[in-house]
N, C-alpha and C positions, 0 to 999 in steps of 0.2 A: 510670610516670615517678613517681620521688618528688619531695617537698616541695621538696627542694635544688636538683633541676634545674627548679623551676618559677621559681626566684629569679632576678630580673633581676641583673647581674652588673655592677658599676660601679666606678672605680679612678681616684683623684684622684692625681696623682703627677707628677713632672719632673725631670731634672736641671738642670743651670742654665744661660743663655742664651749666646750666642754672646760677647758682651761678656766674660764673666768666662771664656772659654777652654773651656769645656765640652760635649762634644758634646751635641746634643738626641736623644732616642731617647724612641719609644714602651717601656716597661718596665711589670715588675707591683711591685708595694709591697713587695717581697721584694726585688729588684734595688734601687729607690732606697735602702732602707734599709742594705743591708748592701754594694752595689757591687762585692767582688769574689767572682764566679760562673762563672771560666773551667773551673775542676774540678767544681763542683757544680753547674753548668745543667741544669736536670731541667723538663719540662712548658715552658709558655710563658717561659721564664728563658732557654733554648735560644735561641729564635728571636734575642732580642738577645746574647747572651752568649759563646753557643757553642753553633753548631748544632749538634755532637754530641751534646748533651745532649737531645735529643729523644727518643732512642730509650732512653734511662736506665731509664724507667719504663712501667710499661702505664697509660697513661692517656688521658681525655680531659678536655681542661680548656679554657675560656671564661674571659677577662676583658674587660670591656666598661671603655672607659680616658676619662676627661677628666684634662687634666696641667694643672698651673698653676705659673707661677715670678715670683718678684718679686726685683727691680722690672723686671724684661723686660716685664711684662704679657703675657707669654705662655700662650697655651692651645693643650695636645693632646689631640685628643678621637679617639679609635680602637677598634680591636679586636684581641685575639690569641687566636688558635685552636692548641691542640697537639693533635695525635692521632696516637697509636700503638698502637689499638687496631684501629683499621678493617684495616692492613694492618701488622702489628707487624715485617716485615722493611726496610718502607721509612717509618719515623716522619716526617709531614709538620706543618710548623707555617706559621701564616700571619697576619700581623701588618700591620693597615693604621692609620695617624696622619693626621689633619687638623690643621696648625699653622695658627695665628690670633693675632694681638697685638689688642688692644683699641683700639677707635678713638681714634683720636688720639693713639695712644702716637708716641714720639722715634722708634722704631725698628718700620718698621711690616712684619712677614711675615705669609703666609699660601702655604698650598700643602699637597701630599701627599708620605707615607713610607710605601711599601709593602714588605714584604717576602716572600717564600717560600722556604720552609728542608726540607730533607730530611736524614734521618741512617739510618745502616744500622748495626745491632751486629753490624760484625767478627767478634767471638769472643764470644758473649752471656754477658753479666754480668760482661765485661773489657776490650774495646775496640769504642769508638763511634767512629764517623767521620759527618763532616756536612758539609755545603757549602750556604749560603744567598744567594739572588739578592735584591738592595736596587735599588729605583727611586724616585728622589727629583724631587720638581716643586715649587719654593720659590719663589714672588713674594717680592722686597723692595723697601726703600725705596731701596737700591743695587744691589748685581749679584745675579741671580737663579740658579737652579740649576736645573740637568734632566739627569738621566743615569742610568745604569746602575753599580753596583758589587756586589762578591762578596765574603762571609763564607767561612771555610773552618777547621775544627778537629776535634779529637780529643779524646778523653776516654780513659785508662788507670785501671781499677781493679785497681790491685795487690794490694787485699785486698778484703773487703765496707768497710772504712772509711776506705783511703787512697786517694785520686784525684789523679791528674796530668792537668791540661789544658793542649793548646797549640790558640791561636787566630790566626787573621789577621783581619782588619777592614776592610772598603771597600778591598780588594786592587786594585782600579781604581782609581786617583789622579783622583778629580773636582775637586782643587784648590779644597778649602771647607773652613771647621774644622766645618760642620755633617756633614762625613764625614772625617775624619780617619783616613788611612792607618796603621793599627796592627798590631803583632803581639809575641806573649809566650806567656804563660800562668801557670800557677798548681797551688796543691796544696790539697785538702780533706781533712778530716779530719771522717769524718761516725759520729755515737752515735745509739743510741735516741732522746736527751734534747738532744745539744748537736752543734753543725756550727762548724767553725773554717774560714775560707777564706781564702787569702792568692793575691793576684795582681802580677804586675810585666809591665808592657805600655811597649813600645816606639813611643811616636809620631813618625812620620819626617816629616810635613808642616805641624805649628803653628808650629814653633820657627824663624827665620829662621839661626840658626847651626847647624842639624841636627836628626839625632834626639834626644830627649831621653826618659826614663823616667815612668811612673807608678806609684805603690806605691800599691795596696788591702790592705784585712782588710777583713773583715767577722766575726761573733760570732752566732749563730744558740740559745739555748736554748728547749725547750720546757717549760712550767711547768704541771702538772697534766693533761699528757694534752691538753691543750684552747687553751693560751693560748701562742702563740711570740711571744720577746722578742727584736730583732733591735735588731744596733747596726752600725755601720759608719766605715771612715777612708779618705781618700783624699789621697793627696801627688800634687797636678800637677807633676811640674817642667817642664812645659814652660812654663804661665803663672805657675809660682810661687804656686799657689793652695795652699790646703787646706781639707777639707769634713768633716765628721763629719754620719753619720746616726742613725737609730735608726726602731724601729718595732713596732708590734703587731698579732697577729692573735687573732683569736676564732672558734675551730673547731666548726661546727655539723654534726654527722654524723646522718644518717638512711638508713633502706637501704642500699643499696650505693653512695652516693654521699655527701659531702660539701662542706661550702660554706665558705667563712673570708670574714669581715669584717675589713679592714685598714687599719692606719695607718702612713704613712711621713712622713719629715721628712728632710731633707737640708740642713745649713747650712755658707755659705762663712764660713769664720771669721777667713781674709785678708780677705776684704772682707763685713763686717758686714749690709749691708743687702743681700745676696742669700741667699735660701734657697729652700727646694721644700718646699712641705706634700702630702700625698697621704690621701686614704682610698678606701678600696677595697670590695668583692667579689667573691669570684671563683669559681667552681664546678668541682670535678671529677665528672663522670657515668660 
């Protein structure tokens, strides 16, 4: 086992809290920084953004997570695992997050968020299909949440660098802002050093007047073959909030694997006191 494989994997990241209208999920720092990954979900990003992405690359990836959001005093600790090496015909992803607020927080919350996802390369290097199961058990100061829901998606690679993604999230309606029912998709342009992503999702549950769109865009550039630089933007028309995000990665390669130290930050520019900060270390074995 190489040195990178022996590294513990940590990540400190989050989206925004319920008060700001954003869905709370376990993610990896790339997703926090960029946001729009429906068409470029890969590895552990596929568990959260589009389960079809799990089979796009031959990887075994692990993220251990600790998430922090202000001013919600929210922490999420957990783990993401993506494995397309053991059985390439059916890639598997597992995610677990434990939600907890600080003691004495105005809005108290604790509980579990578990996902199990599968993907299949229906047409290798072209078409990937995926499905994800999600279980939530959350206790709150107000109404709690417990139940199962489902994600489904596909990614079609028209060329090596142009990808189209479609996804449905939380398709079993749990009637809770933590798991909004959404559907939509995006496109991604991927190159050796630059990736551009865009998403449009329709949220069917959070706005009293009916479905509203969420627009997202992300950009990733690789500097010197070792430092990924990421930026992102979200315009949430459901809650009329806008977010900007950014992040850095520091890649360490050794033997047949590599690890990446990541920094991630997302800021609500509509409500300036609301932000997410993240630091993480992930590894590919």
